[in-house]
LOSE-469682 format. One line per 2 residues: number of its first residue (from 0); their letters; for each residue x, y, z of N, C-alpha, C. Coordinates in nm, 2 decimals. Layout:
NUM) a) X:Y:Z:X:Y:Z:X:Y:Z  ...
//
This chain:
0) xx) 9.90:5.41:6.86:9.85:5.46:6.73:9.81:5.60:6.74  9.85:5.68:6.64:9.81:5.82:6.64:9.66:5.84:6.62
2) xx) 9.61:5.96:6.65:9.47:5.99:6.65:9.42:5.98:6.50  9.49:6.02:6.41:9.45:6.02:6.27:9.43:5.88:6.22
4) xx) 9.53:5.79:6.25:9.52:5.65:6.21:9.41:5.58:6.28  9.38:5.61:6.40:9.27:5.55:6.48:9.14:5.59:6.42
6) xx) 9.13:5.72:6.38:9.01:5.77:6.31:8.98:5.70:6.18  9.09:5.67:6.11:9.07:5.60:5.98:9.02:5.45:6.01
8) xx) 9.07:5.39:6.11:9.03:5.26:6.15:8.88:5.26:6.19  8.84:5.36:6.27:8.70:5.37:6.31:8.61:5.38:6.19
10) xx) 8.65:5.47:6.10:8.57:5.49:5.98:8.56:5.37:5.89  8.67:5.30:5.88:8.67:5.17:5.80:8.59:5.06:5.87
12) xx) 8.58:5.07:6.00:8.51:4.96:6.07:8.36:4.97:6.05  8.31:5.09:6.01:8.17:5.11:5.97:8.13:5.02:5.85
14) xx) 8.23:4.97:5.78:8.20:4.89:5.66:8.23:4.75:5.68  8.24:4.70:5.80:8.28:4.56:5.83:8.19:4.46:5.77
16) xx) 8.06:4.49:5.75:7.98:4.39:5.69:7.96:4.41:5.54  8.03:4.50:5.48:8.02:4.52:5.33:8.07:4.41:5.25
18) xx) 8.15:4.33:5.30:8.21:4.21:5.22:8.18:4.08:5.30  8.07:4.07:5.36:8.03:3.95:5.43:8.03:3.83:5.34
20) xx) 8.09:3.72:5.38:8.09:3.60:5.30:8.06:3.48:5.39  8.02:3.37:5.33:7.98:3.26:5.41:8.09:3.18:5.47
22) xx) 8.20:3.18:5.41:8.31:3.10:5.46:8.38:3.15:5.58  8.41:3.28:5.58:8.48:3.34:5.69:8.41:3.47:5.75
24) xx) 8.29:3.49:5.71:8.20:3.59:5.76:8.25:3.74:5.74  8.30:3.80:5.85:8.34:3.94:5.84:8.49:3.96:5.83
26) xx) 8.56:3.86:5.79:8.71:3.87:5.79:8.76:3.97:5.70  8.70:3.99:5.58:8.76:4.09:5.49:8.73:4.23:5.54
28) xx) 8.62:4.26:5.60:8.59:4.39:5.66:8.68:4.41:5.78  8.71:4.31:5.86:8.80:4.32:5.97:8.94:4.36:5.92
30) xx) 8.99:4.29:5.82:9.12:4.32:5.77:9.13:4.46:5.70  9.02:4.49:5.63:9.01:4.62:5.57:9.02:4.73:5.67
32) xx) 8.96:4.72:5.79:8.96:4.82:5.89:9.10:4.84:5.95  9.18:4.73:5.94:9.32:4.74:6.00:9.42:4.79:5.90
34) xx) 9.38:4.82:5.77:9.48:4.87:5.67:9.56:4.99:5.72  9.50:5.09:5.78:9.58:5.20:5.83:9.69:5.16:5.93
36) xx) 9.66:5.06:6.01:9.76:5.00:6.10:9.87:4.94:6.03  9.83:4.86:5.92:9.94:4.79:5.84:10.03:4.89:5.77
38) xx) 9.98:5.01:5.74:10.07:5.11:5.68:10.19:5.15:5.76  10.18:5.12:5.89:10.30:5.15:5.98:10.42:5.07:5.94
40) xx) 10.40:4.96:5.87:10.50:4.86:5.84:10.57:4.89:5.70  10.58:5.02:5.66:10.64:5.05:5.53:10.78:5.00:5.52
42) xx) 10.85:5.01:5.63:10.99:4.97:5.63:11.01:4.82:5.65  10.92:4.76:5.71:10.92:4.61:5.74:10.81:4.54:5.66
44) xx) 10.82:4.55:5.53:10.71:4.51:5.44:10.68:4.36:5.44  10.78:4.28:5.48:10.76:4.14:5.49:10.67:4.09:5.60
46) xx) 10.64:4.18:5.70:10.55:4.15:5.81:10.40:4.17:5.77  10.38:4.24:5.66:10.24:4.27:5.63:10.16:4.14:5.58
48) xx) 10.22:4.05:5.50:10.15:3.93:5.47:10.11:3.85:5.59  10.21:3.84:5.68:10.18:3.76:5.81:10.07:3.82:5.88
50) xx) 10.06:3.95:5.89:9.95:4.02:5.96:9.82:4.00:5.89  9.82:4.01:5.76:9.70:3.99:5.68:9.65:3.85:5.69
52) xx) 9.73:3.75:5.68:9.69:3.61:5.70:9.63:3.59:5.84  9.69:3.65:5.94:9.64:3.64:6.08:9.50:3.70:6.09
54) xx) 9.47:3.81:6.02:9.35:3.87:6.04:9.24:3.84:5.93  9.28:3.76:5.84:9.18:3.71:5.74:9.12:3.58:5.78
56) xx) 9.15:3.53:5.91:9.08:3.41:5.96:8.93:3.44:5.99  8.86:3.34:6.02:8.71:3.36:6.04:8.69:3.46:6.15
58) xx) 8.60:3.55:6.13:8.56:3.65:6.23:8.41:3.68:6.21  8.34:3.68:6.31:8.20:3.71:6.31:8.15:3.76:6.45
60) xx) 8.10:3.88:6.45:8.04:3.93:6.57:7.94:4.03:6.53  7.87:4.09:6.63:7.78:4.19:6.60:7.85:4.31:6.54
62) xx) 7.81:4.37:6.43:7.89:4.47:6.36:7.90:4.60:6.45  7.80:4.62:6.53:7.81:4.74:6.62:7.91:4.73:6.73
64) xx) 7.94:4.60:6.77:8.04:4.58:6.87:8.17:4.53:6.82  8.20:4.55:6.69:8.33:4.52:6.63:8.44:4.61:6.68
66) xx) 8.40:4.73:6.72:8.50:4.83:6.76:8.58:4.79:6.88  8.53:4.73:6.99:8.61:4.69:7.10:8.71:4.58:7.05
68) xx) 8.67:4.49:6.97:8.75:4.38:6.92:8.87:4.44:6.84  8.83:4.53:6.74:8.94:4.58:6.66:9.03:4.67:6.74
70) xx) 8.98:4.75:6.83:9.06:4.83:6.92:9.16:4.75:7.00  9.11:4.63:7.06:9.19:4.55:7.14:9.30:4.48:7.05
72) xx) 9.26:4.44:6.93:9.36:4.38:6.84:9.47:4.48:6.80  9.43:4.60:6.77:9.53:4.71:6.74:9.63:4.73:6.86
74) xx) 9.57:4.73:6.98:9.65:4.76:7.10:9.75:4.64:7.12  9.70:4.52:7.10:9.79:4.40:7.12:9.90:4.40:7.01
76) xx) 9.86:4.43:6.89:9.96:4.44:6.78:10.06:4.54:6.80  10.02:4.66:6.86:10.12:4.77:6.89:10.21:4.72:7.00
78) xx) 10.16:4.65:7.10:10.24:4.60:7.21:10.34:4.50:7.16  10.30:4.42:7.07:10.39:4.32:7.01:10.50:4.38:6.92
80) xx) 10.46:4.49:6.86:10.55:4.57:6.77:10.66:4.63:6.86  10.63:4.68:6.98:10.72:4.74:7.07:10.81:4.64:7.14
82) xx) 10.75:4.52:7.17:10.82:4.42:7.25:10.89:4.32:7.16  10.87:4.32:7.03:10.92:4.22:6.94:10.88:4.08:6.97
84) xx) 10.76:4.06:7.01:10.71:3.93:7.05:10.62:3.87:6.94  10.61:3.74:6.93:10.52:3.68:6.84:10.39:3.65:6.91
86) xx) 10.29:3.73:6.88:10.16:3.72:6.95:10.05:3.67:6.86  10.08:3.59:6.75:9.98:3.54:6.66:9.88:3.46:6.73
88) xx) 9.92:3.38:6.82:9.83:3.29:6.90:9.74:3.37:6.99  9.80:3.46:7.06:9.72:3.54:7.16:9.62:3.63:7.10
90) xx) 9.66:3.69:6.98:9.57:3.78:6.91:9.45:3.70:6.86  9.48:3.58:6.80:9.37:3.49:6.75:9.28:3.45:6.87
92) xx) 9.34:3.42:6.98:9.26:3.37:7.10:9.17:3.49:7.14  9.23:3.61:7.15:9.15:3.73:7.19:9.03:3.74:7.10
94) xx) 9.05:3.74:6.97:8.94:3.76:6.87:8.84:3.65:6.89  8.89:3.53:6.90:8.79:3.41:6.92:8.71:3.42:7.04
96) xx) 8.77:3.47:7.15:8.70:3.47:7.28:8.60:3.59:7.29  8.63:3.70:7.21:8.54:3.82:7.22:8.43:3.81:7.12
98) xx) 8.44:3.74:7.01:8.34:3.73:6.91:8.20:3.69:6.96  8.19:3.58:7.03:8.06:3.53:7.07:7.99:3.62:7.17
100) xx) 8.06:3.66:7.28:7.99:3.74:7.38:7.94:3.87:7.32  8.02:3.94:7.24:7.98:4.06:7.18:7.86:4.04:7.08
102) xx) 7.86:3.93:7.01:7.75:3.90:6.92:7.62:3.88:6.99  7.63:3.81:7.10:7.51:3.78:7.18:7.46:3.91:7.24
104) xx) 7.55:3.99:7.30:7.50:4.12:7.36:7.44:4.21:7.25  7.51:4.22:7.14:7.46:4.31:7.03:7.33:4.27:6.97
106) xx) 7.31:4.14:6.95:7.19:4.09:6.89:7.07:4.12:6.99  7.09:4.08:7.11:6.98:4.10:7.21:6.95:4.25:7.23
108) xx) 7.05:4.33:7.24:7.02:4.47:7.27:6.97:4.55:7.15  7.05:4.54:7.04:7.02:4.63:6.93:6.90:4.57:6.85
110) xx) 6.90:4.44:6.81:6.80:4.38:6.73:6.67:4.35:6.82  6.70:4.31:6.94:6.58:4.26:7.02:6.52:4.37:7.11
112) xx) 6.59:4.48:7.14:6.53:4.58:7.23:6.53:4.72:7.17  6.64:4.77:7.12:6.65:4.90:7.07:6.57:4.93:6.94
114) xx) 6.59:4.84:6.85:6.51:4.85:6.72:6.36:4.85:6.74  6.31:4.75:6.82:6.16:4.76:6.84:6.12:4.88:6.92
116) xx) 6.20:4.92:7.01:6.16:5.04:7.09:6.16:5.17:7.01  6.26:5.19:6.93:6.26:5.31:6.84:6.16:5.30:6.74
118) xx) 6.13:5.18:6.69:6.02:5.16:6.59:5.88:5.19:6.65  5.87:5.15:6.77:5.74:5.18:6.84:5.72:5.33:6.86
120) xx) 5.82:5.40:6.90:5.81:5.54:6.92:5.78:5.61:6.78  5.84:5.56:6.67:5.82:5.61:6.54:5.67:5.58:6.50
122) xx) 5.63:5.46:6.52:5.49:5.43:6.48:5.39:5.51:6.56  5.42:5.53:6.69:5.32:5.61:6.77:5.32:5.75:6.72
124) xx) 5.43:5.81:6.68:5.44:5.94:6.63:5.37:5.95:6.49  5.39:5.85:6.41:5.32:5.85:6.28:5.17:5.83:6.29
126) xx) 5.12:5.76:6.39:4.98:5.74:6.42:4.92:5.87:6.46  5.00:5.95:6.53:4.95:6.08:6.58:4.96:6.19:6.47
128) xx) 5.01:6.15:6.35:5.02:6.24:6.24:5.15:6.32:6.22  5.25:6.28:6.29:5.38:6.35:6.28:5.45:6.31:6.15
130) xx) 5.50:6.40:6.08:5.57:6.37:5.96:5.72:6.35:5.98  5.77:6.38:6.10:5.91:6.35:6.13:5.93:6.22:6.20
132) xx) 5.84:6.13:6.20:5.85:6.00:6.27:5.97:5.92:6.22  5.99:5.91:6.09:6.11:5.83:6.05:6.24:5.90:6.10
134) xx) 6.25:6.03:6.10:6.37:6.10:6.15:6.39:6.07:6.30  6.28:6.07:6.37:6.29:6.04:6.52:6.35:5.90:6.54
136) xx) 6.29:5.80:6.46:6.34:5.66:6.47:6.49:5.65:6.45  6.53:5.72:6.34:6.68:5.72:6.31:6.76:5.78:6.41
138) xx) 6.71:5.89:6.47:6.79:5.96:6.57:6.80:5.88:6.70  6.69:5.82:6.74:6.69:5.73:6.86:6.79:5.62:6.84
140) xx) 6.77:5.55:6.73:6.85:5.43:6.70:7.00:5.46:6.68  7.03:5.55:6.60:7.16:5.58:6.56:7.25:5.64:6.67
142) xx) 7.19:5.71:6.76:7.27:5.77:6.86:7.33:5.66:6.95  7.26:5.55:6.98:7.32:5.44:7.05:7.41:5.35:6.97
144) xx) 7.37:5.33:6.84:7.45:5.25:6.75:7.58:5.31:6.73  7.59:5.44:6.69:7.72:5.51:6.66:7.80:5.53:6.79
146) xx) 7.73:5.55:6.90:7.81:5.57:7.03:7.88:5.44:7.06  7.81:5.33:7.05:7.87:5.20:7.08:7.99:5.16:6.99
148) xx) 7.97:5.20:6.86:8.08:5.18:6.77:8.21:5.26:6.80  8.19:5.39:6.84:8.30:5.48:6.86:8.36:5.45:7.00
150) xx) 8.28:5.42:7.10:8.33:5.40:7.23:8.42:5.28:7.24  8.40:5.18:7.16:8.48:5.06:7.16:8.63:5.09:7.13
152) xx) 8.66:5.19:7.06:8.79:5.22:7.03:8.86:5.31:7.14  8.78:5.37:7.22:8.85:5.46:7.32:8.87:5.39:7.46
154) x) 8.83:5.27:7.47:8.84:5.20:7.60:8.98:5.14:7.61
//
């Protein structure tokens, strides 16, 4: 995938939870982030519905760790495109096997450790009279959050 297309996928992956639903969780956001990849099939338009159905299945992981899953899926789909293989089962297996571990890691690190840590720093600064305490909280939290989202695509 070219650099421009991958950048579009990364930016779209930031919206993975914008269409969260109870039946299939983050599936719409996952498929939405893959739309720049689907645009490669302009000449082979009959493959797009097959890909959409494959990636509209249930998907739920920590949103900050969705990058490695999306990056891996794009890589596998590219390899299947070059080798002309049917990888529907292996792509679904990959997504299914990565969802749980990434969700557990993300929840415990981001929600259980990083958010309380950055909030504690901000509360301490606010108690000391600093007016930039909210900005410090956002800077501490978002540098790790955005780094983990972007790094998932470059591995």
